[in-house]
C-alpha positions in Angstrom: 20.4 4.4 -0.2 18.3 1.0 0.7 14.8 0.9 1.3 13.4 -2.1 3.9 10.1 -1.8 4.2 9.8 2.1 5.9 13.2 1.6 7.5 15.4 4.0 5.1 18.9 2.4 5.5 21.4 5.5 4.6 25.7 5.0 3.7 27.7 5.2 7.0 28.4 8.8 6.1 25.0 9.7 6.8 22.8 8.9 9.6 19.6 6.3 10.0 16.6 8.8 9.7 14.0 6.5 11.3 16.4 6.2 14.1 16.5 9.6 14.6 13.2 10.2 15.0 13.2 7.0 17.3 15.9 7.7 19.7 17.8 10.5 21.6 21.5 9.7 22.3 24.3 12.1 23.0 27.9 12.2 21.7 29.1 10.9 25.4 27.2 7.7 25.2 28.4 7.0 21.7 32.2 7.9 22.6 31.7 5.2 25.8 30.3 2.4 23.1 33.1 3.1 21.0 35.8 3.0 23.6 37.1 6.0 22.4 37.4 9.7 23.4 34.4 12.7 22.5 37.3 14.2 20.2 37.2 11.4 18.5 33.3 11.4 18.3 33.3 14.7 17.1 36.2 14.6 14.2 34.2 11.4 12.8 31.3 13.7 12.6 33.0 16.2 11.1 34.9 14.5 9.0 38.5 15.7 10.0 41.6 13.8 9.8 43.7 12.4 12.9 41.2 9.1 12.9 41.7 5.8 11.5 39.5 3.8 9.2 38.9 1.4 11.5 37.9 3.3 14.2 35.9 5.9 12.0 33.7 2.9 10.3 33.1 1.7 14.4 32.3 5.1 14.9 30.1 5.8 12.0 28.6 1.9 12.8 27.3 3.2 16.4 26.3 6.7 15.8 23.8 4.2 12.6 22.8 2.2 15.1 21.9 4.2 18.2 20.4 6.9 15.6 22.2 9.7 17.0 20.6 13.1 16.8 23.3 15.7 15.4 23.5 19.4 16.9 21.9 20.9 13.8 18.2 19.7 14.9 18.6 20.7 17.9 19.7 23.9 17.3 16.7 24.0 15.0 13.8 22.8 17.6 15.8 24.9 20.4 15.3 28.1 18.4 11.7 27.4 16.9 13.3 27.5 12.8 10.5 26.4 10.8 11.6 24.8 7.1 8.9 24.6 4.4 9.2 21.8 1.6 7.0 21.9 -1.7 7.0 18.6 -3.6 6.0 19.2 -7.5 4.6 16.4 -9.2 1.8 15.2 -11.7 -1.6 14.8 -11.0 -2.7 11.0 -11.1 -5.4 10.4 -13.8 -7.9 7.7 -14.7 -5.3 6.5 -17.3 -2.6 6.5 -14.7 -2.2 6.2 -11.2 1.6 5.8 -11.1 2.2 9.4 -9.3 -0.4 8.4 -6.5 2.5 6.3 -5.6 5.2 8.8 -4.9 3.1 10.8 -3.3 2.0 8.3 -0.5 5.9 8.5 0.2 5.8 11.9 0.4 3.3 12.2 2.5 4.3 9.2 5.1 7.7 11.1 5.3 6.1 14.3 5.9 3.9 12.5 8.9 7.5 11.5 10.2 9.1 14.3 10.6 6.3 16.6 11.9 7.9 16.8 15.1 10.7 19.2 13.7 9.1 22.2 12.7 8.6 21.4 8.9 5.9 22.6 7.0 5.4 20.5 3.6 2.5 21.4 0.7 2.4 19.3 -2.5 1.4 20.6 -5.9 0.8 19.1 -9.3 0.3 20.0 -13.0 -0.9 18.4 -16.0 2.1 15.8 -17.2 0.3 16.6 -20.5 0.9 20.0 -20.3 3.9 21.8 -20.3 2.4 25.2 -19.6 0.4 24.0 -16.9 3.9 22.9 -15.2 4.9 26.7 -15.2 2.2 27.8 -13.8 2.6 25.3 -10.8 6.1 26.1 -10.7 5.6 29.9 -10.4 3.1 29.5 -7.5 6.0 27.3 -6.1 8.5 30.0 -6.2 6.1 33.0 -4.8 6.0 30.7 -1.4 9.5 30.9 -1.0 10.2 27.1 0.0 13.8 26.0 1.6 13.6 22.7 -0.2 11.8 21.4 -3.7 11.1 17.5 -4.3 10.3 17.7 -8.1 9.2 15.3 -10.8 11.0 16.7 -14.0 8.4 15.5 -16.6 8.7 18.2 -18.9 12.6 18.7 -18.9 13.4 22.2 -20.5 11.0 23.9 -18.4 12.1 22.4 -15.1 15.6 23.2 -16.5 14.7 26.7 -15.9 12.7 26.3 -13.1 15.8 24.1 -11.0 17.9 27.1 -11.9 15.5 29.9 -10.5 15.5 27.8 -7.3 19.3 27.8 -7.0 19.5 31.5 -7.9 16.9 32.0 -4.7 19.0 29.5 -3.0 16.2 27.1 -2.7 17.6 23.2 -2.3 16.1 20.7 -4.9 15.7 16.9 -5.3 14.9 14.9 -8.6 12.9 12.6 -8.3 12.0 9.6 -11.4 13.7 11.5 -13.8 17.1 13.9 -14.2 17.2 16.7 -16.3 21.5 16.8 -15.9 21.0 20.2 -14.6 24.0 21.7 -13.0 22.1 23.9 -10.5 20.5 20.4 -9.7 23.1 17.9 -8.3 20.7 15.0 -6.6 18.5 12.8 -8.0 16.5 9.6 -6.8 15.5 7.5 -9.7 16.3 4.8 -12.4 18.4 4.9 -15.0 16.1 5.0 -18.0 19.3 4.2 -20.9 19.8 1.0 -18.9 16.1 -0.2 -18.2 15.7 0.4 -21.7 18.8 -2.2 -22.3 16.8 -4.5 -19.9 13.8 -4.4 -21.7 15.8 -4.9 -25.0 17.6 -8.2 -24.1 14.2 -9.5 -22.3 12.3 -8.9 -25.5 15.0 -10.4 -28.3 15.7 -13.8 -25.6 11.4 -13.8 -25.7 10.8 -14.0 -29.4 12.2 -15.2 -32.9 14.4 -12.7 -34.7 13.3 -11.6 -38.3 10.0 -10.5 -36.2 8.6 -6.5 -35.8 8.9 -4.6 -32.6 6.9 -1.5 -31.5 8.3 1.2 -29.1 5.3 3.1 -28.1 5.3 6.9 -26.1 2.6 7.7 -24.8 3.3 10.9 -23.3 2.4 14.3 -25.0 5.5 16.7 -25.4 7.5 13.4 -25.9 10.2 16.0 -27.6 10.8 17.2 -24.1 10.9 13.9 -22.2 14.5 13.2 -21.8 13.9 10.1 -19.6 11.2 8.4 -22.4 13.9 9.5 -24.8 16.8 7.8 -23.1 14.7 4.3 -22.6 13.9 4.3 -26.2 17.4 5.0 -26.8 18.8 2.4 -24.6 16.2 0.1 -26.1 17.7 0.4 -29.6 21.2 0.8 -28.6 21.2 -2.7 -27.4 20.5 -4.0 -30.5 22.8 -2.1 -32.4 25.4 -3.4 -29.6 24.4 -7.2 -30.3 24.6 -6.7 -34.0 21.3 -7.5 -34.0 19.5 -5.1 -36.0 19.4 -6.4 -39.1 17.3 -9.2 -37.2 14.9 -7.5 -36.0 12.3 -4.2 -37.6 12.3 -1.7 -35.0 8.6 0.9 -35.0 8.4 4.1 -32.8 5.1 5.6 -32.5 4.0 8.3 -30.4 1.0 8.2 -28.9 -1.3 11.9 -28.2 -3.2 12.5 -25.2 -6.4 13.2 -27.5 -6.7 11.5 -30.7 -8.0 12.5 -33.6 -8.4 11.8 -37.6 -5.6 14.1 -38.1 -3.3 12.5 -35.5 -4.2 9.0 -35.3 -1.2 7.0 -35.0 -0.2 4.2 -37.6 -0.9 0.5 -35.2 -2.0 -1.7 -37.8 -0.1 -4.7 -38.8 1.6 -7.5 -37.3 3.7 -6.7 -34.2 5.9 -9.6 -31.9 6.7 -7.4 -29.2 5.7 -4.4 -27.2 7.8 -2.1 -25.6 5.9 0.9 -23.9 8.1 3.5 -22.5 5.6 4.9 -20.1 2.1 4.2 -19.2 0.6 1.3 -21.3 -2.9 1.0 -20.1 -4.2 3.2 -23.1 -2.7 0.5 -25.5 -6.2 -1.8 -24.8 -8.0 0.9 -25.9 -6.2 1.2 -29.2 -4.9 -2.4 -30.0 -7.2 -5.4 -29.9 -6.4 -7.5 -26.8 -5.9 -10.7 -29.0 -3.3 -9.2 -30.6 -1.2 -7.8 -27.4 -1.3 -10.9 -25.6 -0.2 -12.8 -28.6 2.9 -10.3 -28.7 5.8 -10.0 -25.7 4.6 -6.8 -23.9 7.5 -4.8 -21.5 6.1 -1.6 -20.0 7.0 0.5 -16.5 5.2 0.7 -13.5 3.2 -1.5 -10.7 -0.1 0.6 -11.4 -3.4 -0.7 -10.5 -4.0 -0.5 -14.0 -0.7 -2.3 -15.3 -1.6 -5.0 -12.7 -4.9 -5.6 -13.8 -3.0 -6.1 -17.5 0.0 -8.2 -16.0 -2.7 -10.6 -14.3 -4.7 -10.8 -17.6 -2.0 -11.8 -19.3 -1.4 -8.8 -21.7 1.6 -7.4 -20.7 4.4 -10.0 -19.4 6.8 -7.9 -17.8 6.9 -4.2 -16.0 10.1 -2.5 -15.1 9.6 -1.4 -11.6 10.7 2.0 -10.3 9.9 1.9 -6.6 8.0 4.9 -6.9 7.2 5.5 -3.0 10.7 4.7 -2.1 11.4 7.7 -4.4 9.1 10.1 -3.0 9.4 9.0 0.5 13.3 9.2 0.1 13.4 12.2 -1.6 11.8 14.0 1.5 14.6 12.8 3.9 17.5 13.5 1.5 15.6 17.8 1.5 15.9 16.5 5.8 19.6 15.7 5.5 20.7 18.7 3.5 19.1 21.4 4.6 18.5 20.0 8.4 21.0 17.8 8.8 23.8 19.8 6.9 25.1 16.7 4.7 27.0 17.3 0.9 26.3 14.1 0.1 25.4 14.2 -4.0 22.6 11.3 -4.8 22.2 9.8 -8.1 20.9 7.2 -9.5 20.3 4.1 -6.9 17.0 3.3 -7.9 17.0 -0.9 -9.0 15.7 -2.3 -12.4 13.0 -4.5 -11.1 11.6 -7.0 -13.3 8.2 -7.9 -12.5 6.1 -10.6 -13.9 2.4 -12.0 -12.8 4.1 -14.9 -10.5 5.8 -11.6 -8.3 4.3 -8.7 -8.4 2.5 -9.1 -4.9 6.0 -8.9 -3.7 7.3 -5.6 -4.6 3.7 -4.3 -3.4 4.6 -5.4 0.1 8.0 -3.8 0.2 7.2 -0.2 -0.5 7.0 2.2 2.4 3.8 2.7 3.9 3.0 -0.6 3.6 5.4 -2.3 6.6 6.2 -0.9 9.8 9.1 0.7 10.1 11.1 -2.1 12.3 9.2 -5.0 10.8 
């Protein structure tokens, strides 16, 4: 998948959803354009044999250009069948506006497909409270949706929920992170291990050797968040593979949601680099701002809070995950699977964007919802 503005381009074996919304074209028109029989078009649509690869590619290209509406949509509209989608996301907070972004993409997609009789509802849980997720996911199951878009922040609890969905015939698409569940094959997100590799290389090339690096995790329940663990693992493994473990001292600290005298992490001493595996906006409250500015600072996500720190020279690099795209394409993936009956498996395909002060505005302008579909 690839997004340019709001227009979602899908591989040759799927259809351009945004074009589907715009156009109504039949098999006959496609056959005439391709110079083949209607039977050939039918064989291509159903992935049957008897069609040369050259012809197949030509037909699929024309299908994508025309935005052909498969019979599944026509049947759905004719029968009045209503599909129910549910999205489960962490709620946004004053410390972290990240989750506003996938929600924005979700809402945009829901608006675009409203004419197809799809009812959607969004549910929210406390990112720092696994029990909050358990309660919300139980509520979602009671609504009996056809499909669920899920951000599985709390991995063990999410696994249980996905298995329940599987038992009940509910399609689940993951965004933001994967849980490696056999019950859920599709995930739209970034590879956390490789992003940790990237962060390690950026830092190692930006500071002197024989220095101290601090990895900071800022989500309560870190032990249940495998995507954060994989970022950390990817970071540390890169130094080991490069034979640099004796050149840098790597220290790890977990920051609890509520800091008391009993659980206050030790952030004292000199550090030459900071790698924050999730939300970085709390760091200026915990570490002197001048100390942060002097170090090389890498974190994640183009949130309002992080943009401010980037512009102020506190954060040097943000690793972007295109969250609006994740939400937007996640809803359309449910559409593909449940209505277009597509069987494709989607896994990590989000680029690891390297965002700095000089280019952050370009990334803001290329999320779904910020530009017109056909621009």
